[in-house]
C-alpha beads as a LAMMPS data file, in Angstrom:
LAMMPS data file: protein, C-alpha beads

219 atoms
218 bonds

1 atom types
1 bond types

-500.0 500.0 xlo xhi
-500.0 500.0 ylo yhi
-500.0 500.0 zlo zhi

Masses

1 110.0

Atoms # bond

1 1 1 -215.878 -46.883 -268.359
2 1 1 -212.217 -47.832 -268.272
3 1 1 -210.306 -46.354 -265.375
4 1 1 -206.606 -46.606 -264.603
5 1 1 -205.497 -48.316 -261.395
6 1 1 -204.577 -44.884 -259.966
7 1 1 -208.065 -43.526 -260.767
8 1 1 -209.686 -46.530 -259.097
9 1 1 -207.524 -46.030 -256.003
10 1 1 -208.567 -42.376 -255.798
11 1 1 -212.265 -43.211 -256.071
12 1 1 -212.005 -45.927 -253.447
13 1 1 -210.156 -43.588 -251.073
14 1 1 -212.716 -40.795 -251.534
15 1 1 -215.462 -43.335 -250.760
16 1 1 -213.594 -44.435 -247.639
17 1 1 -213.102 -40.846 -246.403
18 1 1 -216.529 -39.551 -247.409
19 1 1 -218.570 -40.810 -244.440
20 1 1 -222.153 -39.751 -245.241
21 1 1 -222.239 -36.357 -246.986
22 1 1 -218.865 -35.036 -245.850
23 1 1 -216.721 -33.269 -248.386
24 1 1 -213.245 -34.813 -248.727
25 1 1 -210.422 -32.278 -248.595
26 1 1 -207.370 -32.325 -250.853
27 1 1 -205.043 -32.694 -247.863
28 1 1 -207.007 -35.609 -246.348
29 1 1 -206.891 -37.475 -249.663
30 1 1 -203.179 -36.684 -250.187
31 1 1 -202.457 -38.081 -246.717
32 1 1 -204.570 -41.210 -247.330
33 1 1 -202.839 -41.932 -250.661
34 1 1 -199.378 -40.826 -249.490
35 1 1 -199.047 -38.330 -252.316
36 1 1 -198.724 -34.547 -252.819
37 1 1 -201.769 -32.226 -252.751
38 1 1 -200.800 -31.010 -256.274
39 1 1 -201.122 -34.594 -257.613
40 1 1 -204.556 -34.884 -255.981
41 1 1 -205.688 -31.665 -257.678
42 1 1 -204.531 -32.948 -261.099
43 1 1 -206.375 -36.255 -260.626
44 1 1 -209.494 -34.484 -259.333
45 1 1 -209.755 -32.604 -262.648
46 1 1 -209.625 -35.891 -264.602
47 1 1 -212.234 -37.549 -262.389
48 1 1 -214.502 -34.504 -262.662
49 1 1 -214.256 -34.657 -266.484
50 1 1 -215.364 -38.305 -266.270
51 1 1 -218.320 -37.179 -264.073
52 1 1 -217.191 -39.390 -261.190
53 1 1 -216.714 -36.620 -258.629
54 1 1 -218.053 -33.154 -257.875
55 1 1 -215.091 -30.885 -257.285
56 1 1 -214.707 -27.198 -256.545
57 1 1 -211.297 -25.658 -255.935
58 1 1 -210.621 -25.070 -252.207
59 1 1 -213.880 -26.855 -251.269
60 1 1 -212.861 -30.488 -251.751
61 1 1 -214.805 -33.258 -253.456
62 1 1 -217.637 -35.747 -253.188
63 1 1 -218.472 -38.756 -255.352
64 1 1 -221.251 -38.454 -257.904
65 1 1 -223.859 -41.242 -258.099
66 1 1 -221.768 -42.888 -260.841
67 1 1 -218.571 -42.435 -258.821
68 1 1 -220.114 -44.041 -255.759
69 1 1 -221.363 -46.939 -257.891
70 1 1 -217.841 -47.536 -259.234
71 1 1 -216.292 -47.224 -255.739
72 1 1 -218.679 -49.860 -254.387
73 1 1 -217.723 -52.231 -257.224
74 1 1 -214.028 -51.866 -256.296
75 1 1 -214.795 -52.341 -252.585
76 1 1 -216.899 -55.416 -253.459
77 1 1 -214.036 -57.001 -255.432
78 1 1 -211.489 -56.170 -252.704
79 1 1 -213.545 -57.686 -249.893
80 1 1 -214.512 -60.808 -251.856
81 1 1 -210.845 -61.448 -252.668
82 1 1 -210.007 -61.061 -248.977
83 1 1 -212.618 -63.734 -248.151
84 1 1 -211.200 -66.034 -250.830
85 1 1 -207.600 -65.615 -249.658
86 1 1 -208.474 -66.283 -246.004
87 1 1 -211.191 -68.948 -246.378
88 1 1 -209.896 -70.924 -249.356
89 1 1 -206.140 -70.304 -249.493
90 1 1 -205.511 -70.053 -245.719
91 1 1 -203.722 -66.715 -245.824
92 1 1 -203.677 -65.051 -242.413
93 1 1 -205.811 -61.895 -242.239
94 1 1 -202.838 -59.537 -241.864
95 1 1 -201.475 -60.779 -245.233
96 1 1 -204.587 -60.426 -247.352
97 1 1 -205.028 -56.665 -247.603
98 1 1 -202.071 -55.968 -249.905
99 1 1 -202.895 -58.936 -252.152
100 1 1 -206.524 -57.843 -252.371
101 1 1 -205.320 -54.317 -253.256
102 1 1 -203.862 -55.812 -256.448
103 1 1 -206.690 -58.245 -257.203
104 1 1 -209.422 -55.603 -256.796
105 1 1 -208.353 -54.097 -260.137
106 1 1 -209.363 -57.231 -262.088
107 1 1 -212.593 -55.828 -263.489
108 1 1 -214.360 -58.882 -264.935
109 1 1 -217.965 -58.840 -263.661
110 1 1 -218.301 -62.508 -264.587
111 1 1 -215.290 -63.383 -262.414
112 1 1 -216.588 -61.264 -259.511
113 1 1 -220.059 -62.830 -259.531
114 1 1 -218.621 -66.361 -259.812
115 1 1 -216.220 -65.622 -256.969
116 1 1 -219.112 -64.415 -254.810
117 1 1 -221.213 -67.514 -255.633
118 1 1 -218.246 -69.818 -254.949
119 1 1 -217.828 -68.231 -251.503
120 1 1 -221.555 -68.542 -250.748
121 1 1 -222.242 -64.810 -251.302
122 1 1 -220.649 -63.648 -248.017
123 1 1 -222.024 -60.502 -246.378
124 1 1 -218.832 -59.573 -244.477
125 1 1 -215.097 -59.769 -245.204
126 1 1 -212.524 -61.323 -242.797
127 1 1 -212.220 -58.016 -240.899
128 1 1 -215.991 -57.701 -240.385
129 1 1 -216.548 -55.028 -243.061
130 1 1 -219.769 -55.414 -245.107
131 1 1 -219.420 -56.602 -248.726
132 1 1 -221.575 -54.663 -251.216
133 1 1 -223.792 -56.934 -253.338
134 1 1 -223.815 -56.759 -257.153
135 1 1 -226.169 -53.732 -256.952
136 1 1 -223.954 -51.922 -254.450
137 1 1 -226.257 -52.613 -251.487
138 1 1 -224.524 -53.013 -248.119
139 1 1 -225.745 -55.187 -245.257
140 1 1 -226.146 -53.250 -242.034
141 1 1 -223.734 -54.639 -239.442
142 1 1 -225.367 -56.184 -236.377
143 1 1 -225.117 -54.169 -233.144
144 1 1 -221.614 -54.518 -231.733
145 1 1 -219.397 -52.876 -229.151
146 1 1 -215.656 -52.749 -228.513
147 1 1 -214.307 -55.442 -226.193
148 1 1 -213.197 -52.883 -223.574
149 1 1 -216.797 -51.551 -223.370
150 1 1 -218.572 -54.910 -223.440
151 1 1 -220.277 -56.091 -220.259
152 1 1 -221.076 -59.603 -221.508
153 1 1 -219.182 -62.612 -220.149
154 1 1 -219.152 -64.520 -223.444
155 1 1 -218.710 -62.686 -226.727
156 1 1 -217.915 -63.365 -230.379
157 1 1 -215.485 -61.251 -232.439
158 1 1 -217.380 -59.400 -235.215
159 1 1 -214.830 -56.906 -236.578
160 1 1 -211.474 -55.215 -236.076
161 1 1 -211.382 -51.428 -236.360
162 1 1 -207.599 -51.018 -236.663
163 1 1 -206.454 -53.118 -239.621
164 1 1 -202.734 -52.409 -239.286
165 1 1 -200.481 -55.379 -240.019
166 1 1 -198.999 -55.134 -236.514
167 1 1 -202.357 -55.570 -234.752
168 1 1 -203.598 -58.287 -237.114
169 1 1 -200.350 -60.235 -236.677
170 1 1 -200.727 -59.903 -232.886
171 1 1 -204.340 -61.177 -232.989
172 1 1 -203.315 -64.010 -235.293
173 1 1 -200.600 -65.102 -232.865
174 1 1 -203.212 -65.112 -230.084
175 1 1 -205.664 -67.185 -232.218
176 1 1 -208.186 -64.332 -232.332
177 1 1 -210.049 -63.822 -235.608
178 1 1 -213.514 -63.083 -236.939
179 1 1 -216.044 -65.444 -235.343
180 1 1 -213.737 -66.410 -232.432
181 1 1 -215.650 -66.845 -229.176
182 1 1 -214.051 -65.266 -226.131
183 1 1 -214.817 -65.603 -222.460
184 1 1 -214.053 -62.469 -220.480
185 1 1 -212.529 -63.532 -217.164
186 1 1 -211.432 -60.230 -215.635
187 1 1 -211.256 -56.473 -216.290
188 1 1 -208.243 -55.025 -214.447
189 1 1 -208.903 -51.526 -213.171
190 1 1 -205.200 -50.677 -212.796
191 1 1 -204.417 -50.428 -216.540
192 1 1 -207.790 -51.406 -218.116
193 1 1 -206.268 -54.630 -219.438
194 1 1 -208.601 -57.609 -219.884
195 1 1 -208.023 -61.292 -219.206
196 1 1 -209.775 -63.490 -221.774
197 1 1 -210.004 -67.169 -222.569
198 1 1 -210.453 -68.900 -225.910
199 1 1 -211.531 -72.553 -226.021
200 1 1 -208.624 -75.015 -225.667
201 1 1 -206.216 -72.123 -224.997
202 1 1 -204.779 -70.912 -221.677
203 1 1 -206.118 -67.504 -220.527
204 1 1 -204.300 -64.442 -221.899
205 1 1 -204.269 -60.769 -220.927
206 1 1 -204.670 -58.099 -223.600
207 1 1 -204.086 -54.365 -223.272
208 1 1 -206.776 -51.682 -223.366
209 1 1 -205.357 -50.495 -226.719
210 1 1 -205.944 -53.930 -228.286
211 1 1 -209.373 -54.386 -226.626
212 1 1 -210.567 -51.026 -228.028
213 1 1 -209.982 -52.275 -231.585
214 1 1 -211.772 -55.620 -231.229
215 1 1 -215.510 -55.355 -231.925
216 1 1 -217.728 -57.996 -230.320
217 1 1 -221.334 -58.920 -229.626
218 1 1 -222.718 -61.121 -226.861
219 1 1 -223.056 -64.843 -227.642

Bonds

1 1 1 2
2 1 2 3
3 1 3 4
4 1 4 5
5 1 5 6
6 1 6 7
7 1 7 8
8 1 8 9
9 1 9 10
10 1 10 11
11 1 11 12
12 1 12 13
13 1 13 14
14 1 14 15
15 1 15 16
16 1 16 17
17 1 17 18
18 1 18 19
19 1 19 20
20 1 20 21
21 1 21 22
22 1 22 23
23 1 23 24
24 1 24 25
25 1 25 26
26 1 26 27
27 1 27 28
28 1 28 29
29 1 29 30
30 1 30 31
31 1 31 32
32 1 32 33
33 1 33 34
34 1 34 35
35 1 35 36
36 1 36 37
37 1 37 38
38 1 38 39
39 1 39 40
40 1 40 41
41 1 41 42
42 1 42 43
43 1 43 44
44 1 44 45
45 1 45 46
46 1 46 47
47 1 47 48
48 1 48 49
49 1 49 50
50 1 50 51
51 1 51 52
52 1 52 53
53 1 53 54
54 1 54 55
55 1 55 56
56 1 56 57
57 1 57 58
58 1 58 59
59 1 59 60
60 1 60 61
61 1 61 62
62 1 62 63
63 1 63 64
64 1 64 65
65 1 65 66
66 1 66 67
67 1 67 68
68 1 68 69
69 1 69 70
70 1 70 71
71 1 71 72
72 1 72 73
73 1 73 74
74 1 74 75
75 1 75 76
76 1 76 77
77 1 77 78
78 1 78 79
79 1 79 80
80 1 80 81
81 1 81 82
82 1 82 83
83 1 83 84
84 1 84 85
85 1 85 86
86 1 86 87
87 1 87 88
88 1 88 89
89 1 89 90
90 1 90 91
91 1 91 92
92 1 92 93
93 1 93 94
94 1 94 95
95 1 95 96
96 1 96 97
97 1 97 98
98 1 98 99
99 1 99 100
100 1 100 101
101 1 101 102
102 1 102 103
103 1 103 104
104 1 104 105
105 1 105 106
106 1 106 107
107 1 107 108
108 1 108 109
109 1 109 110
110 1 110 111
111 1 111 112
112 1 112 113
113 1 113 114
114 1 114 115
115 1 115 116
116 1 116 117
117 1 117 118
118 1 118 119
119 1 119 120
120 1 120 121
121 1 121 122
122 1 122 123
123 1 123 124
124 1 124 125
125 1 125 126
126 1 126 127
127 1 127 128
128 1 128 129
129 1 129 130
130 1 130 131
131 1 131 132
132 1 132 133
133 1 133 134
134 1 134 135
135 1 135 136
136 1 136 137
137 1 137 138
138 1 138 139
139 1 139 140
140 1 140 141
141 1 141 142
142 1 142 143
143 1 143 144
144 1 144 145
145 1 145 146
146 1 146 147
147 1 147 148
148 1 148 149
149 1 149 150
150 1 150 151
151 1 151 152
152 1 152 153
153 1 153 154
154 1 154 155
155 1 155 156
156 1 156 157
157 1 157 158
158 1 158 159
159 1 159 160
160 1 160 161
161 1 161 162
162 1 162 163
163 1 163 164
164 1 164 165
165 1 165 166
166 1 166 167
167 1 167 168
168 1 168 169
169 1 169 170
170 1 170 171
171 1 171 172
172 1 172 173
173 1 173 174
174 1 174 175
175 1 175 176
176 1 176 177
177 1 177 178
178 1 178 179
179 1 179 180
180 1 180 181
181 1 181 182
182 1 182 183
183 1 183 184
184 1 184 185
185 1 185 186
186 1 186 187
187 1 187 188
188 1 188 189
189 1 189 190
190 1 190 191
191 1 191 192
192 1 192 193
193 1 193 194
194 1 194 195
195 1 195 196
196 1 196 197
197 1 197 198
198 1 198 199
199 1 199 200
200 1 200 201
201 1 201 202
202 1 202 203
203 1 203 204
204 1 204 205
205 1 205 206
206 1 206 207
207 1 207 208
208 1 208 209
209 1 209 210
210 1 210 211
211 1 211 212
212 1 212 213
213 1 213 214
214 1 214 215
215 1 215 216
216 1 216 217
217 1 217 218
218 1 218 219
């Protein structure tokens, strides 16, 4: 089935918002896509005709089995391109999202499977999000906790929950990325900031706000 770029973006956004069995509201989707609720309603009718979503007026929408399958294909392409841009072309992780947003619409299955093989069939993207396999199966993330809640002395960064450019640029400047090992030196009670050390780097202090968005597991 050939979908327009706009249709693909809608399906991907519904997938993102539809945690479990929740119904996605028109307003939530309009906010996510930075568009008007009326535009969402128009698109919803098209996607329902293509049997990609279940939609009832005033009740919101959910993806059909076919819609979910297509959403996972888009997510797979997006996350593989992110891996390629970071691992092979040395883009920093705050730069890759927008590029991957464009590349995810290249629909060639042959290209996608070759890209995955070339990268060694990665299970997670540079932000720690699982990459669906060719059948849409997702790897369950290993148990992890946010850095501000972690009690371990030595941890490894497994994901970042806030993927805003500002935070990713900050982490990049501090040499913190996926797989970075951190030693927690001190938790400061006064403002919940945390002093950490990365190998070959002087210790740094990060705020509670930053620590809450860094997911880690003990080494």
